[in-house]
C-alpha positions, 0 to 999 in steps of 0.5 A: 515266643508263644502267646500266653493262653493260660495264667495260673496261680499256686496256692493252697485250698481253704481259708487257713492258708489264704493271706500265707507267703505260699499263696501269693500266686494264686491271691496274684491270679484271682486279682488279675482275674477280677481286674478284667471281670473274669469270674472264677469258678470252681470246676472239679474236672480240673481240680481247680477254680476256672475263669476265661475271658478277654484279656487286652483283646486276648482269650486267656484261660485262668486257674487256681488249683484247688489240690495242695501245692505239691499237686498243682500239676494235675490241675495245670496239666488237666486244663492244658491237655483238655483244651490243647495249651502247649506249655510254653502258652502258660504262665505260672505265679508262684511263691520265690523264696530266693527273693526278698519280699517286694522283688517280683521277675519273669522267668522263661523255663529253668529248672524248678529247684526245691519248688514242690508245687513247680515239681508237680507242674512239671511233671503234669505237663509230661516233664516239660518246664518251658513255661514262663514263671512270675516268681514272687519273692516272699523271702527266707525263713533263715533257720525257721522250718520252712513249712511253718513259714510258707503256710503257718502265718499270714504276711503282715500289711507291710509285705503284702503290700510290698509284694503287691507293688513288686506285681504291678504291671501296667496294661502296656506292660501286661500286653507284652506278656500275653502276646509272648513279648517276654524279652521286652516285658521283663526289660520292663517289669525288671527296671529298678522301682521307687523304694517302698516304705 
């Protein structure tokens, strides 16, 4: 598999959406860029906040679209086309209602199901879906309205801590991810973890 050259995190722009379940992908990307001291800045050409820097010896782009979730592909597609980044060199971090809070999984390719942000990314990449996904569990709202659950209320402290714990990647694991060693990365990342309170 190709090495990862672009890591993008999906969410909605604006302070009112910070901390909501729909924005866990964007939050993870901002945190990862900060971990490697990579500044993120608005780039209107790419309709997003963009950074570029060294991640464990690899040159990696970071992107958080400033579009709304349903138009994320306009941002991802614009940056990837401009810099010649192929879909299989991209990792997209996004919320996943099919997983409970505290579960995160890596996946290579696949369908977007009902996730409008992923559907937009697929369209923005010329209908190619062979990018890596980091699926971040946020739980399912049950009978509550989905849109209100995703964007109407911020994650509580306990759930936020559980999400963060599910996303922990040491340097060795992250190296496997950016080097495209996805099978090895999934084996480590998906291994059972100690239960968190």
